[in-house]
N, C-alpha and C positions, 0 to 999 in steps of 0.2 A: 268857116260856115257859111252856105249859103239861105238866104233868107228866103227863099222862094224857087219855086221849081221854075226848071229851065230848059231849053230845048237843046236836048242832046245832040240833035243833029247839027247845028249851030254852034254847042259851047264845047263840044267835047266830051270826055269823062272828066265824071266830077272825083276830087280828091280832098280827103281831110288836109286837118291845116296841120298836120305832119309832111302832107307831102307824095304822100302814100295816096293810092288808084281807091277811091271807094270801090264798094261792093253794089254795083247799079243793075237792075231790073233790064231788060232788054226796052228798047221803046214801044209804050202802046201808050192810048188813051188816059191810063190812070197814072198817079204821082210817083215817079220811081220812088226804091227805095234809096234811104240815105241814114248817115251814121249820124247819131243824134251826138250833141256836146255834152262833155262831161258835166257843164254846170244845170243843164235841161234836166237832169237825174237825180240831183240833191234839193236837199230845202234844208233851212235854218230854221230848228225850234228854240227860241231866247226862253220862252218863260212856260210854265207850268197852265196849263189847261185848266182850266177853273169849272167846278163839278157841281151840281144844282140836282137836287132832285124833286120833281112834283109830279104831279098827276099823270101817271102815260098808259095808254091803252097797249103795251108792249110786252113783249112775250119772248121767253128766252129756248123756247120748246115749242115750236110750232107743230115737231114732227105728230105731238102726243094728240092732237085731230085725228090723225090717219086709223091711230092706235085707239081712238075711242071710239071711232066707227067700226073697226073690227068689232070690239067687245060686245058693242051694241047688235049688232048683227048677230051674235053667238048668244045674245041676250042672257050676257052675264051681270048687268044690276040690277036686274029681276030677280036671277037666282043667287047673287050674294043678299039683296034683301030677305029671302025666303029661309039664308040657312042662320042670317044672322038675327035673325027675331028674337031670339030669346034675349039677345042683351039690348039694353033699353038706354037713350039718352035723347037732348034733341036735336043733334044733327043727322041721327038713322044709321044702325050699324052698318046699313048694305052702302052709301055714300064713304064713310069712316073706313068702310075697308075699299074700296076704290081710290082713297084716297094714301093709302099706304102704297098702294099696287103703283099707282105716279110718282111718290117719297123714291120710291126703288127706281122706275123707269127713267127718271130726271139724273141719277145717279146720288142720291143722298145715301145715307145710311143711318141716321141717328132722327131720334123724335124729335131733339133739339134744331133741326137742320127746318122742320116745317116755318119756322119765325123769315127766313131768309127766299122763302118759295112765296110769302102771302099774299106779295103785289099783283104777280103773276097771272093774269084773264084766263090764261089757257088751264095752269091747274084745277080752279076753279071752275072751269069748264064741265073736263076732265071727271071730275067725281061731282059736279051737280050740286056746290053749295054755295055762297053767295061769299061767305068768308071764310077762311083758313082756320080753325080750333086751334089750339094753343097744345104745346107736349103734352103738359099734365092734363089736359083734359081725354087725349088719346089714347093715356096709358093709363087712366082710370077705367077708358072703356075698355080697355085688352085686358084688363083684371077680373071682370065680368067673367070671361072664360074660364070653363073648367071641363072637366072631361067627356061631363054629360053633351055643353053647349057645343062643347067643338066638334062631338062627334058629325053633327052637317057639314061642316067646313069641310072635314076629310074627305065624305060623302062627293061632296060638290069638286074638288079637286080630282076626285077618281072617275067623275062622270066626264068629266072636262077633257082629261086626257081617253081615255077610250071613245069618246065621242070622235077626238082628231084621229085616231089609228083606224075607227070603223070608217076615216074619207080616204084614206091610204091604200086598203087593201092588202095588205102587209099579207104573204105568203106564211109565215112563222111569226112568233115573239119572242125575243132572247129578254129576259129577265136579269139584271145584275143586283146583288144584293150584299151591303156592305154598311158598316157602322163610320162614322167620321167625329170625331171630338170638336166641341166649341168650349172652350174655355170660359169662365163664367168671372164672377167675385166671388170673396168669401163671402159673403153674407145671402148669395142666392137661394132660394128654397130649390130643394133636390139636388144641389149640384152636389159632390163630392169625388175627395183624388180619385183619381182611375190609371189606365195605360196612358202616359202620354210620357213619351220616352225626352222630350225636349222641352216641357214645362212641368217636372213633374207631385211639385207640389203644389200645384193649382188645382182648384176644384174644376169641374167642367160635367157637361152633359154628354150623352152618347147615343146621338139620335139613328136610328135605323133607316136605310132608304132603301126604296126599289127601283130602280132604273132600268128604264126602256133603251134599247141598246141602238136599236135602230132610228128612233128618233132625237133622243136626250132625254126625254120626258122622266119626273120622278112621279110612277106613280104614286105611291105611296111613303109615309113619311112617320116614324113614332118613334116622339123623345122617352129619354133613357136615365136616369142618374148615369154619373160620369162613372161608379166603381162598380158597373156590370161587365160581366163576361161576352165577349163579341155574340155570340149567339146565345146572348140572355133572350128570352120571348121571342125567338127567330120561329119555333114550329107554326105557333101560334099567329104570328106575321104572318107566315109564308101561307098556312089556311085562307087568310082575309084574302092576300092577293088573290089568291087561284081562284075562292068565290066569288070574288068580284067580275074574274076575267070570264071564269063560268058564265056568268046569271049575263053577262053580255053579248058574249061570243058563241057560246057555249060550247060543244067540242070538236067543231070544225075548222079553228084556230089552234096549230099547235103551241105550245110552249116550252121553253127548255130557261133553265135555272144555270148561272154559274155565280159560285162562293170561292171563299179563298178558306184554307186547314180550317178557320177557326168555328165554320160551318157544319164541320165533316162532324155528325153529330148523328148519334141511332135513333131519335124521332125525326131530323130531317132525311135522314138517306130511306126511312121507312115510306116520310108521308109522300115524297115526289113519284114515286112508280105509281101509288094507291091511285093519287089523283090524274094518271096519266100522264105527265109532264116527265119530259126529258132533264137530265142534268149533266154538269161537271162540276164537281166539289175536289180542290186540293185538299189533299189527306197528308198528315204531319208524318216525320219520319219518329215517331213516339216509340219509348222503347219498348211497349208491350204490343209492337205490332214487328212482323217480320221483315220490314221492309229494307231493311241495310245489311241483312244476311243474304236476300235475295238479291242487291243489286250488287254484292260480294263474287258473291254463286256464279253470278249471269258470265255465261262466254261468249254471248253471240250477240250484240246491240245491231239494231235494222239503222238504216238512215233517216232519221224522221227530218232534219233542218240543216240548215251550213252549221258544221260545229255540234249537232245535236244529234243523238243517236236513243233509241230507246227500244221496248219491248211490253206486250201485254202479259199480262198476270190474272189468271183469277183467284182473288183472294179472299180465305177462311178469316173468317170476324167470331170467334165461339161466343166472347163476351159480349155480341150484340145480338148473336145468334145471324148474322150475315154474311151472304156470298157474294159480293164486289169484285168489279171487272175493272182493274186498275191498271193504267201505262205508267211505267216507271220508266223516265226516261235522263238524260245527265247532259250538261253540256260544259262543250273543252273548254277550258278557261287557262292559259297560259302565266300564269301568277297564284299565288297564295290569297284567299280571301281574306280583304281586310277584316278589323274587329269586329264583332258585330252583322256582318254580313250576311251569316246564315249563323245559327246557335248552331253549335258542336252537339248541344242535346238533340238537337234533333235531324241533324244531318250529316251524314259520312262523309264529309268532304274531306276530302285527299289532297287540299291544293291546287288539282289537278281537274278535276269535274268538281261539278257542282250539281247534286243530285235534288230533281223533284218527284211527285206523284199523284197523279192523277184521277178519281172516282167517279165513272160515268155508267152510264145505260142507254147512250146513243150509239147507232151503228155508225162512224167512221174509223176511218184508218186515224193510223199514228200521226203523218205531216194535217191532215184534215182536224185530228184532237187536239194536235199543239197548237196550231192556228186559232184554234177558236178560244180554247182558254186563256191566251195569249190575248185576245180580243178584249177581256174583262178590264184591262187596265185604260182603256177609254173610257172609263165611268170617272175615273180621277182628274181627266178636263172639264167632267160639269160639275162635278163638287167642289173644286178650283172655281168654277166660274160663277156657282150658289154664294161661294162664300165672298169672295172678290168684287160680283158684280151686283148681287141680290140679298148683302147681308147678312144671309143664314149665321155668319159666326158672330151674330151682334145679339146683345142681351140687351134689350129693352129695358127690363123690369127687373123686382126680385122677386116678381110674384109667377108661380111656375105655369099655370095656368095662360098667363100672358104671353111669359115666353114660347109656350106653345104653339099660342094664336099666329104669334110673329114668326116663327119658322112655315107656319100652313100658309101665311101670306107673303114669304119669301118663294115658296114653292112654287104656287103660284102666279108670281109675275114671271118665274120663270118659264115655266108652261103653257102661259099665255105669248111671251115672244116667242116662243119656239112652236108651235102652231099660227100665229102671225106669218114668220118667214115659209111655214109650211105650205100655206094657203097662198103667198104670195109673191117672195121670193126666191124660196128653195129650188133647188136642180137635183136631177136624180143623180147620184153618185156610182159608179160599176161596183157590180157584187164583188165581194170579198166572202175568203173563207174565216176570216175574223169576227162578221158579223156581230159590224158595229155601225157604224153612221151610217144608214143609205139613202142622206140626202147631203149635200154641201150648206151647211150650217154658217151663218157668219157669229159670231161673237156677241155678249152682248154689248163690248165695246164698242166693235163696229159698229152696229144698228145704231149705238148712239149718238156717234159721230156724223154718221151719213145720212139718219135721217132723224132723230128727236131732236138735238140739241140744236137748233136753225130758228135765227132772230126772224122776229115778223111783228107785223102792228095789224090790232084787232081794229076795223074801222068800221065803216055803217055807211055802202053808196046803193043809191037808190034804193032804201026802205029796209035793207038787210044788212046782216054780218057779213064782213070779207077780210079773211086772214091775206095779209098782203107780205110775199117777201121781197128780198131784193133779188135782181135777176141773176141766176146762175143755171145752165143748160144742163150739168150735171143734175143737180139736184130738180128740176124742172121735170126732165125724163125720168127721173125715179120715182117722181110725187104721183107724176100720170102713170105710169107703170101699176103703180100700188094701186091708183084710185081705178083704174080699170078692172083692174082681177077683182077688185073687193064691190064693184061694179055687177060681174057677170052672174 
C-alpha cells in the first residue's frame, strides 16, 4: 500500500497488494482515489466502555422545538389552559396536557415512562415546566375529569380540526364513522365484555370516532362501554358532528358520510337526508329484507369493476317507512369463502360470488359508488396509527373520566401532528374516486425518525440559548425547510 501520493506520470498505475490494478481517477491536481487497506477499516475493542451519568444539557428529542413553535403559533398552550381550567393542581392543567402530548410525540406510551424523560431539557421546555411530575401526579390530575369538565376539551379538539380544514379550502368533506375496541383490565370502570372476536372474555371500551377522509383527522371521539352495539348513540353522535360543522362552515361545504352495515338504522337513515348530508351505508343481508331474493332473481348484472358486477334497486322498507336507493353488487371468487369470512345468516354466498349492498342518496353511478364505499377502509390505517403510535389502546387508570381524557389527548396529539404536516411537509395527491387522503402524509413513526428523535445539546452562546445538533446535511435541509414554512 502506498503511504503517500505519487506522481502518476512517473510511477505508472497503482497496484494493490495482490498485484491487481487499482481503480484510479485520471491525473488531476487532487489526490487520486486509492484502495484502503483492510486494517484501516477495522478496530479492536478490548474493554467495555465505562458508563457515567452526570448533569448534562443533552436532549434526545431536538425536533420537539419545531413542534413547540408550531403549537405556539396556533395558540394551543393558551387554549389548553382555558379547556383545562376546571382541573386544579400546582403544575397547571394546560402544562400537564402539553406534557401528555410530549409523552406521545416521543414514543412513550404509559405514564410510568415519565421517569425516563425527567432529565431531558426539551421535554420541560415543550410543556413549560421546571421539573417533570411523577406518574402518580399526572394520573391524579386525569381523575379530575368528568363528562362536564371533559366537554371543553372535546370542543377544543373539534375547533382545532375545523381550523385546519378551513385553511385547506376543501371542496367537500367526507366523514367515516366507525367504532374500535380498546381492551381494558378487569377492574376498570365502565368496561364490559362485548364483541371482540379475538379476546371474547376481556372487558373493553368501544369508542365511536368520526374520521375526516381527506386529511386523516379525528373530528370527534365518544367513549362507550364495550357491551353496546356499534350504532349505540350513533344518531346523537352524528347530530353533534353535523351541528359543529354547520356552525363552522354553514351549508356551503357539502358533507357526506360513510358507514358499515351496523349503522344501517332507521334513525341514521332519516337524520342524514333531513340535515342535507350525503351518505353511503352498507346494508346487511338480513332475513327480513328481500336482498337475497333480489340477487337470486337478477338476470342482468352490469360491470362495476374487475370481477365485480352490480345493479341499482329502489328498496321499500315498510317496517321503517323508508324507500332507499340500494346498489347490490357481487364479487366473483374462484373458491369457497373460508369459515366466518362472511356470515351465512347475512349473505347468500354460493361459493362463487360474495354479495353486498349499499344504500345511498348520492348521485353516483355504479363504478363511482363502488370506489367511494371502498374508500372507507382507509380509516383503518388511521385507527392503527392511533393505537400503535399515539397510545389510544392504553388505559392509564381504572377511572372512567381519566381514561376518556387520555383518549382525547391521544386524538389531539394525532390531529396536531397531521396539521403540522399539512402546514409544513405535506404535498397534494392526485384526486381519487375513493375520496381518501388528499395529501401525502408521513406516518408518525416516520416523522419521529426524521424530525423528533434527534440528539442535541442545549448550550448558552452569546447570552442566548442555542440548540446544537451534529452535522447532517439531510437533517439540516429538513429543519431549514420547516423553519422557513413556520416563519412564512
